[in-house]
KOLTI-448571 format. One record per residue (C-alpha): residue in one letter; x, y, z; residue number from 1. Coordinates in steps of 0.001 Angstrom, whole numbers, plus 524288, in hexadecimal, padded with zeros to 5 digits. Example, Ala and Ser with C-alpha at 12.3 -4.5 7.8 and 13.67 -1.06 7.14 Angstrom:
<sites>
+-----+-------+-------+-------+-----+
: res :    c1 :    c2 :    c3 :   n :
+-----+-------+-------+-------+-----+
:   A : 8300C : 7EE6C : 81E78 :   1 :
:   S : 83566 : 7FBDC : 81BE4 :   2 :
+-----+-------+-------+-------+-----+
</sites>
This chain:
<sites>
+-----+-------+-------+-------+-----+
: res :    c1 :    c2 :    c3 :   n :
+-----+-------+-------+-------+-----+
:   M : 10182 : 7C741 : AAD32 :   1 :
:   A : 10DD9 : 7CE27 : AAFA5 :   2 :
:   P : 1152A : 7D71D : AA577 :   3 :
:   A : 11FF0 : 7D05C : A9DB8 :   4 :
:   A : 12D1F : 7D343 : AA1D2 :   5 :
:   P : 134F4 : 7DC44 : A9A3C :   6 :
:   A : 13E1A : 7D57B : A8F9C :   7 :
:   W : 14A7A : 7D87D : A9844 :   8 :
:   H : 14437 : 7D34A : AA485 :   9 :
:   N : 14DBD : 7CCF9 : AAE00 :  10 :
:   P : 14A0A : 7CB82 : ABC21 :  11 :
:   H : 15753 : 7CFC5 : AC1AA :  12 :
:   V : 1596A : 7DBED : AB899 :  13 :
:   D : 15012 : 7E917 : AB8AD :  14 :
:   I : 15271 : 7F316 : AAEC6 :  15 :
:   R : 14EC3 : 800FB : AB057 :  16 :
:   E : 1533E : 80E7D : AACF8 :  17 :
:   V : 160A8 : 8128D : AB2E6 :  18 :
:   R : 15F3B : 81BC3 : ABDF2 :  19 :
:   P : 167BB : 82863 : ABF23 :  20 :
:   A : 16DFD : 822E8 : ACBC0 :  21 :
:   E : 172E9 : 81700 : AC3C5 :  22 :
:   Y : 17953 : 81EE6 : AB99D :  23 :
:   T : 1882E : 81CFF : ABF56 :  24 :
:   A : 18589 : 80F2B : AC190 :  25 :
:   L : 17FDE : 80C2E : AB490 :  26 :
:   G : 18B83 : 8130D : AADED :  27 :
:   D : 1963D : 80BC5 : AB70A :  28 :
:   L : 18F36 : 7FEFB : AB2F0 :  29 :
:   T : 18F1F : 801C2 : AA459 :  30 :
:   V : 19D5D : 805FD : AA47E :  31 :
:   D : 1A184 : 7F9E8 : AAC42 :  32 :
:   S : 1996F : 7F0D6 : AA3B1 :  33 :
:   Y : 19F2D : 7F5E0 : A9785 :  34 :
:   L : 1ACF8 : 7F67D : A9D34 :  35 :
:   R : 1ABDD : 7E824 : AA1D3 :  36 :
:   G : 1A72D : 7E307 : A94C7 :  37 :
:   G : 1B284 : 7E93B : A8E65 :  38 :
:   F : 1A94A : 7F24C : A8613 :  39 :
:   L : 1AFFA : 7FF2D : A8A37 :  40 :
:   I : 1BC80 : 7FF89 : A8172 :  41 :
:   G : 1C3F2 : 80A78 : A89AE :  42 :
:   G : 1BEF9 : 80532 : A9628 :  43 :
:   L : 1BAE4 : 80FCD : A9EEB :  44 :
:   Q : 1C124 : 8198D : A95C8 :  45 :
:   D : 1B820 : 814C3 : A8A68 :  46 :
:   G : 1B140 : 82089 : A8541 :  47 :
:   Y : 1A382 : 819C1 : A872F :  48 :
:   T : 1A4C0 : 817BB : A9600 :  49 :
:   P : 1A039 : 825D2 : A98CC :  50 :
:   R : 1941C : 822EC : A90E5 :  51 :
:   L : 19190 : 81627 : A96E0 :  52 :
:   R : 192F1 : 81C5C : AA470 :  53 :
:   D : 18A95 : 827AF : AA193 :  54 :
:   V : 17C53 : 821FD : AA4D9 :  55 :
:   A : 176C9 : 82EC8 : AA736 :  56 :
:   E : 179C2 : 83341 : A9A3C :  57 :
:   R : 173B0 : 82782 : A94DB :  58 :
:   A : 1673E : 82858 : A9CFA :  59 :
:   A : 16629 : 836E0 : A97AD :  60 :
:   S : 1643C : 83259 : A89F5 :  61 :
:   A : 15FF6 : 823BC : A8A4A :  62 :
:   T : 15985 : 819C0 : A9312 :  63 :
:   V : 16319 : 812DE : A9CA1 :  64 :
:   L : 15ECC : 80597 : AA25D :  65 :
:   V : 164A0 : 7FDE4 : AACF1 :  66 :
:   A : 16460 : 7EFFE : AB16F :  67 :
:   V : 16265 : 7EEC7 : AC015 :  68 :
:   E : 162AC : 7E228 : AC7D0 :  69 :
:   G : 15520 : 7DDA8 : ACBFC :  70 :
:   E : 14D86 : 7E9A8 : AD17F :  71 :
:   G : 159A0 : 7EFCF : AD79E :  72 :
:   D : 161FF : 7F8E8 : AD286 :  73 :
:   R : 16F50 : 7F25D : AD01A :  74 :
:   L : 1733E : 7F4ED : AC291 :  75 :
:   L : 17571 : 7EAE9 : AB999 :  76 :
:   G : 17801 : 7F280 : AACB5 :  77 :
:   G : 1718C : 7FC91 : AA4AA :  78 :
:   V : 16F61 : 80070 : A95DB :  79 :
:   T : 16BE1 : 80C2F : A8F1D :  80 :
:   I : 1618C : 80DF9 : A8455 :  81 :
:   A : 161A1 : 81953 : A7B7B :  82 :
:   F : 155F6 : 81D03 : A7295 :  83 :
:   Q : 154CA : 82536 : A67C0 :  84 :
:   G : 15A82 : 832CD : A690F :  85 :
:   S : 16320 : 82EBB : A746B :  86 :
:   P : 17131 : 83341 : A7306 :  87 :
:   L : 17520 : 8249F : A77A0 :  88 :
:   M : 16FCC : 81FAD : A6B27 :  89 :
:   E : 17BFE : 81AF9 : A61D0 :  90 :
:   L : 175BF : 81181 : A58CC :  91 :
:   G : 16827 : 81396 : A5974 :  92 :
:   G : 15FDE : 81ADB : A5003 :  93 :
:   D : 15228 : 81FB6 : A4EC5 :  94 :
:   G : 148F4 : 8156E : A55C4 :  95 :
:   D : 15411 : 80FA4 : A5C85 :  96 :
:   A : 1570C : 80DF7 : A6BDE :  97 :
:   E : 16585 : 80A28 : A6E89 :  98 :
:   I : 16AA0 : 80277 : A7983 :  99 :
:   R : 1776C : 807B7 : A8158 : 100 :
:   M : 1812B : 803F2 : A8A31 : 101 :
:   L : 17B94 : 7F766 : A8FD0 : 102 :
:   A : 18318 : 7F33A : A9BAB : 103 :
:   V : 1821E : 7E807 : AA670 : 104 :
:   A : 189C4 : 7E7E4 : AB26E : 105 :
:   P : 193CB : 7DD7F : AB2EE : 106 :
:   E : 18CE5 : 7D683 : ABE0D : 107 :
:   A : 18078 : 7D61B : AB728 : 108 :
:   A : 18525 : 7D012 : AAA90 : 109 :
:   G : 17C7B : 7C4DA : AA5A9 : 110 :
:   K : 17143 : 7C7F2 : AAED2 : 111 :
:   G : 16882 : 7CE52 : AA4E0 : 112 :
:   A : 16A1A : 7DC93 : AA76F : 113 :
:   G : 17011 : 7DF91 : A9A7A : 114 :
:   S : 16495 : 7D75A : A9383 : 115 :
:   A : 15A25 : 7DEA4 : A9C44 : 116 :
:   L : 160F6 : 7EBCD : A9883 : 117 :
:   A : 160E2 : 7EA31 : A89F4 : 118 :
:   A : 152B7 : 7E4A0 : A8A3F : 119 :
:   A : 14E08 : 7EFD5 : A9129 : 120 :
:   C : 153DC : 7F905 : A86F4 : 121 :
:   V : 14CAD : 7F0C5 : A7D18 : 122 :
:   E : 13FC3 : 7F369 : A83D1 : 123 :
:   R : 142D7 : 8011B : A86C1 : 124 :
:   A : 1451D : 80258 : A77AC : 125 :
:   R : 138D4 : 7FAAE : A744B : 126 :
:   A : 13123 : 8055F : A7CF2 : 127 :
:   E : 1368D : 8105A : A76A6 : 128 :
:   A : 12E29 : 81610 : A6C5A : 129 :
:   G : 13462 : 8162D : A5E40 : 130 :
:   T : 13FE6 : 80DFD : A6237 : 131 :
:   K : 141AC : 80310 : A57B6 : 132 :
:   R : 14F2D : 7FD6B : A5A36 : 133 :
:   I : 1598C : 7FC78 : A645F : 134 :
:   V : 166A2 : 7FE00 : A61A4 : 135 :
:   L : 173DB : 7FBA0 : A6976 : 136 :
:   C : 18286 : 7FA24 : A6811 : 137 :
:   S : 18B92 : 7F084 : A6EAB : 138 :
:   Q : 199D1 : 7ED12 : A6F41 : 139 :
:   R : 19C49 : 7E07A : A67F3 : 140 :
:   E : 1A1B0 : 7D9C8 : A7412 : 141 :
:   M : 19546 : 7DCEE : A7C4A : 142 :
:   T : 18F80 : 7CF65 : A795A : 143 :
:   T : 188D8 : 7CE1A : A84F1 : 144 :
:   A : 17FF5 : 7D9D1 : A81A0 : 145 :
:   H : 17F36 : 7D4A3 : A72EE : 146 :
:   R : 178F0 : 7C8D7 : A77F7 : 147 :
:   I : 16F56 : 7D109 : A8043 : 148 :
:   Y : 16B7F : 7D98D : A7502 : 149 :
:   R : 169E9 : 7CE12 : A6B50 : 150 :
:   R : 160B1 : 7C6C5 : A7595 : 151 :
:   L : 158C3 : 7D250 : A74CC : 152 :
:   G : 1573A : 7D35C : A65C5 : 153 :
:   F : 161C8 : 7DCF1 : A6327 : 154 :
:   E : 169FA : 7D8DA : A55C9 : 155 :
:   R : 176B2 : 7DE71 : A517E : 156 :
:   E : 175ED : 7EAA5 : A4867 : 157 :
:   P : 1829F : 7EC61 : A431D : 158 :
:   S : 17E31 : 7F88E : A3A48 : 159 :
:   L : 17F72 : 7FFD8 : A46E8 : 160 :
:   D : 18CAE : 7FA97 : A4C29 : 161 :
:   W : 195E0 : 8057E : A4F46 : 162 :
:   E : 1A28B : 8088E : A55F5 : 163 :
:   P : 1A314 : 81305 : A5FDA : 164 :
:   L : 1B17B : 812BD : A6083 : 165 :
:   P : 1BB85 : 80BB6 : A56FC : 166 :
:   G : 1BC13 : 7FCA0 : A595F : 167 :
:   V : 1AF82 : 7FD22 : A62D3 : 168 :
:   P : 1A52F : 7F76F : A5A3C : 169 :
:   L : 196C6 : 7F79F : A5F55 : 170 :
:   W : 18DE6 : 7ED45 : A5AC5 : 171 :
:   A : 17F0F : 7F28F : A5845 : 172 :
:   F : 172D6 : 7E9D0 : A5C7C : 173 :
:   S : 16534 : 7EEBC : A5998 : 174 :
:   L : 15701 : 7E9B7 : A5CF0 : 175 :
:   A : 14BE2 : 7ED8A : A55A6 : 176 :
:   L : 14031 : 7F047 : A5E3A : 177 :
+-----+-------+-------+-------+-----+
</sites>
């Protein structure tokens, strides 16, 4: 009997850790995704842009996953999952993992890459000893991402909502493991 497919299984999307040669491309994809979605208030001048672009820094202190097409190398999207002790944790506390910077290339939207990335984060968190919950924050307008999170069992966690800048409210979500 063949082993069961992972929860995020999609025959057109493979999930793996980012390779150093892909850092620049993933940084560009992430910034482009946020820009096209209208999620960078100041456009390319937004103070968050350098953090989105710096995949090497993220990979040094967290796990960065990419979605690639089939068994090829074409990047469809990426996400960062930070565990306890990572400087990338903004919401998380003891026993938490945190999903950060989920982005999907515009041409891959609606093809399951975002769902596969988020589900892979859940699987990674479940496998990490001592992790009891996953948290994340999302702009109110990121409704496509909210649907993905809810399908995976995440619930709104208003007690963790915050504003990194005045007028930029972020909604928190959590999933108990």
